[in-house]
LOVODREN-237947 format. One record per residue (C-alpha): residue in one letter; residue number from 1; x, y, z. Coordinates in steps of 0.2 Angstrom, whole numbers, always signed. Layout:
<atoms>
+------+-----+-------+-------+-------+
| type | seq |    xx |    yy |    zz |
+------+-----+-------+-------+-------+
|    A | NUM |     X |     Y |     Z |
...
+------+-----+-------+-------+-------+
</atoms>
This chain:
<atoms>
+------+-----+-------+-------+-------+
| type | seq |    xx |    yy |    zz |
+------+-----+-------+-------+-------+
|    M |   1 |  +861 |   +35 |  +238 |
|    K |   2 |  +860 |   +50 |  +229 |
|    K |   3 |  +851 |   +58 |  +243 |
|    L |   4 |  +864 |   +53 |  +255 |
|    A |   5 |  +877 |   +60 |  +244 |
|    L |   6 |  +867 |   +77 |  +244 |
|    I |   7 |  +863 |   +77 |  +261 |
|    G |   8 |  +882 |   +76 |  +265 |
|    I |   9 |  +885 |   +88 |  +254 |
|    T |  10 |  +874 |  +101 |  +262 |
|    V |  11 |  +883 |   +95 |  +278 |
|    L |  12 |  +900 |  +100 |  +273 |
|    S |  13 |  +895 |  +117 |  +265 |
|    A |  14 |  +888 |  +122 |  +281 |
|    V |  15 |  +903 |  +116 |  +292 |
|    A |  16 |  +915 |  +126 |  +280 |
|    L |  17 |  +906 |  +142 |  +281 |
|    G |  18 |  +907 |  +140 |  +299 |
|    A |  19 |  +927 |  +143 |  +300 |
|    C |  20 |  +926 |  +161 |  +294 |
|    N |  21 |  +933 |  +175 |  +305 |
|    S |  22 |  +921 |  +186 |  +316 |
|    G |  23 |  +911 |  +201 |  +308 |
|    T |  24 |  +900 |  +204 |  +296 |
|    T |  25 |  +901 |  +205 |  +279 |
|    Q |  26 |  +889 |  +209 |  +266 |
|    S |  27 |  +888 |  +197 |  +252 |
|    G |  28 |  +886 |  +201 |  +233 |
|    A |  29 |  +869 |  +200 |  +232 |
|    G |  30 |  +862 |  +213 |  +244 |
|    N |  31 |  +850 |  +203 |  +251 |
|    I |  32 |  +859 |  +194 |  +263 |
|    T |  33 |  +871 |  +197 |  +278 |
|    V |  34 |  +884 |  +184 |  +282 |
|    T |  35 |  +892 |  +184 |  +300 |
|    S |  36 |  +909 |  +178 |  +296 |
|    G |  37 |  +915 |  +163 |  +308 |
|    F |  38 |  +930 |  +157 |  +296 |
|    K |  39 |  +946 |  +165 |  +294 |
|    D |  40 |  +943 |  +175 |  +277 |
|    D |  41 |  +929 |  +166 |  +273 |
|    T |  42 |  +938 |  +151 |  +270 |
|    V |  43 |  +939 |  +132 |  +278 |
|    K |  44 |  +956 |  +124 |  +276 |
|    R |  45 |  +957 |  +106 |  +277 |
|    S |  46 |  +971 |   +93 |  +273 |
|    G |  47 |  +975 |   +94 |  +255 |
|    Y |  48 |  +960 |  +108 |  +250 |
|    S |  49 |  +952 |  +122 |  +256 |
|    V |  50 |  +934 |  +129 |  +252 |
|    K |  51 |  +930 |  +148 |  +251 |
|    I |  52 |  +913 |  +154 |  +252 |
|    D |  53 |  +913 |  +169 |  +239 |
|    Q |  54 |  +894 |  +172 |  +241 |
|    A |  55 |  +876 |  +168 |  +246 |
|    K |  56 |  +860 |  +173 |  +240 |
|    V |  57 |  +842 |  +170 |  +240 |
|    L |  58 |  +834 |  +165 |  +224 |
|    K |  59 |  +813 |  +165 |  +223 |
|    A |  60 |  +802 |  +150 |  +218 |
|    N |  61 |  +803 |  +150 |  +198 |
|    S |  62 |  +815 |  +162 |  +196 |
|    K |  63 |  +831 |  +163 |  +185 |
|    G |  64 |  +843 |  +150 |  +194 |
|    N |  65 |  +829 |  +142 |  +203 |
|    E |  66 |  +816 |  +132 |  +193 |
|    S |  67 |  +808 |  +124 |  +208 |
|    D |  68 |  +793 |  +130 |  +218 |
|    H |  69 |  +802 |  +135 |  +233 |
|    A |  70 |  +813 |  +149 |  +237 |
|    V |  71 |  +831 |  +142 |  +240 |
|    V |  72 |  +848 |  +151 |  +246 |
|    A |  73 |  +862 |  +149 |  +233 |
|    I |  74 |  +880 |  +146 |  +239 |
|    Y |  75 |  +894 |  +150 |  +228 |
|    Y |  76 |  +912 |  +144 |  +232 |
|    T |  77 |  +929 |  +141 |  +226 |
|    L |  78 |  +938 |  +125 |  +228 |
|    K |  79 |  +958 |  +125 |  +229 |
|    N |  80 |  +966 |  +108 |  +229 |
|    T |  81 |  +984 |  +110 |  +239 |
|    S |  82 |  +986 |   +90 |  +237 |
|    G |  83 |  +994 |   +78 |  +226 |
|    D |  84 |  +976 |   +71 |  +227 |
|    T |  85 |  +963 |   +75 |  +213 |
|    I |  86 |  +945 |   +80 |  +222 |
|    T |  87 |  +929 |   +88 |  +216 |
|    P |  88 |  +921 |  +103 |  +222 |
|    D |  89 |  +906 |   +94 |  +227 |
|    T |  90 |  +915 |   +81 |  +237 |
|    A |  91 |  +925 |   +95 |  +247 |
|    F |  92 |  +908 |  +105 |  +250 |
|    N |  93 |  +900 |   +90 |  +256 |
|    D |  94 |  +915 |   +82 |  +267 |
|    T |  95 |  +917 |  +101 |  +274 |
|    L |  96 |  +900 |  +109 |  +275 |
|    T |  97 |  +883 |  +107 |  +283 |
|    V |  98 |  +870 |  +118 |  +277 |
|    T |  99 |  +854 |  +121 |  +290 |
|    Q | 100 |  +840 |  +131 |  +295 |
|    G | 101 |  +834 |  +130 |  +313 |
|    K | 102 |  +837 |  +113 |  +316 |
|    K | 103 |  +833 |  +104 |  +299 |
|    T | 104 |  +848 |  +101 |  +287 |
|    L | 105 |  +843 |  +111 |  +272 |
|    D | 106 |  +842 |   +97 |  +254 |
|    P | 107 |  +853 |  +102 |  +240 |
|    N | 108 |  +840 |  +109 |  +225 |
|    G | 109 |  +851 |  +110 |  +209 |
|    V | 110 |  +863 |  +124 |  +205 |
|    P | 111 |  +860 |  +142 |  +201 |
|    A | 112 |  +866 |  +142 |  +183 |
|    D | 113 |  +871 |  +130 |  +169 |
|    K | 114 |  +889 |  +132 |  +171 |
|    F | 115 |  +889 |  +123 |  +187 |
|    L | 116 |  +883 |  +108 |  +182 |
|    T | 117 |  +898 |  +100 |  +177 |
|    V | 118 |  +910 |  +109 |  +187 |
|    A | 119 |  +904 |  +102 |  +202 |
|    S | 120 |  +910 |   +85 |  +198 |
|    T | 121 |  +924 |   +88 |  +188 |
|    P | 122 |  +942 |   +84 |  +197 |
|    V | 123 |  +951 |   +99 |  +202 |
|    K | 124 |  +972 |   +95 |  +200 |
|    K | 125 |  +984 |  +100 |  +214 |
|    G | 126 |  +988 |  +117 |  +214 |
|    K | 127 |  +972 |  +122 |  +203 |
|    S | 128 |  +955 |  +130 |  +210 |
|    A | 129 |  +937 |  +128 |  +203 |
|    Q | 130 |  +922 |  +141 |  +207 |
|    A | 131 |  +905 |  +132 |  +211 |
|    A | 132 |  +889 |  +133 |  +217 |
|    M | 133 |  +874 |  +124 |  +224 |
|    N | 134 |  +856 |  +130 |  +230 |
|    F | 135 |  +847 |  +122 |  +246 |
|    T | 136 |  +829 |  +124 |  +250 |
|    L | 137 |  +824 |  +136 |  +262 |
|    Q | 138 |  +811 |  +128 |  +275 |
|    D | 139 |  +806 |  +147 |  +277 |
|    K | 140 |  +811 |  +167 |  +274 |
|    K | 141 |  +814 |  +172 |  +292 |
|    T | 142 |  +826 |  +160 |  +300 |
|    A | 143 |  +846 |  +162 |  +297 |
|    V | 144 |  +853 |  +148 |  +288 |
|    K | 145 |  +869 |  +142 |  +297 |
|    L | 146 |  +884 |  +133 |  +287 |
|    T | 147 |  +895 |  +121 |  +299 |
|    A | 148 |  +911 |  +118 |  +296 |
|    R | 149 |  +918 |   +99 |  +300 |
|    N | 150 |  +935 |   +91 |  +300 |
|    G | 151 |  +926 |   +78 |  +289 |
|    A | 152 |  +908 |   +75 |  +287 |
|    F | 153 |  +905 |   +68 |  +305 |
|    G | 154 |  +921 |   +76 |  +312 |
|    K | 155 |  +925 |   +89 |  +325 |
|    V | 156 |  +916 |  +106 |  +322 |
|    I | 157 |  +930 |  +118 |  +316 |
|    G | 158 |  +917 |  +134 |  +314 |
|    E | 159 |  +901 |  +142 |  +310 |
|    E | 160 |  +895 |  +155 |  +299 |
|    S | 161 |  +876 |  +162 |  +299 |
|    I | 162 |  +867 |  +168 |  +285 |
|    D | 163 |  +853 |  +183 |  +286 |
|    I | 164 |  +842 |  +179 |  +273 |
|    T | 165 |  +828 |  +194 |  +279 |
|    K | 166 |  +840 |  +207 |  +269 |
+------+-----+-------+-------+-------+
</atoms>
C-alpha cells in the first residue's frame, strides 16, 4: 500500500511538471536544465496548484541522499485555493508522475529532514507549503520527465523534461 502511494506521488509529480510553459530554465542546482512545459512551472488543479521550484541530482551517499543510488530531488510548493485541506504529498502524487525512459521512478526519501513532516501536514485554504521528494535514477544520462495529469489517471495537462547531464 505504501509503495502504491509512493508510485502515485511520483506519477503526480511528473504530471505537474509537464504543465509548464515552453522554454528552458536553469534550476538553482546548476547541474540540471529544466525544459518548461507548464506555465510559470506551475500546474493548476481544481482547489490547488503545484509549482516546481527546483530539481537537482544528488549523488549516492551524499548530503540529502543516504541511498546507494543517485537521485533527482524535486522541490515544489503546494498552494491550497479550496476550502478543503490537502497535504503536499497527496497533491504531488495526484498531479505528477516522474519517469526516466519508460520507467516510473520510485520515491526515495526527502533531501532534508525539514521535509519529513511537511509532506504529510495538511495545508489550509489560502496557505502554501514547500516540500521536496527524491526519486531514484535509473541512469545518469537519460532525461527525467514530469507528466502532469488532471488526477492520478486523468488527462495529461503537460510535460516537463529535466536534463540531468548538466
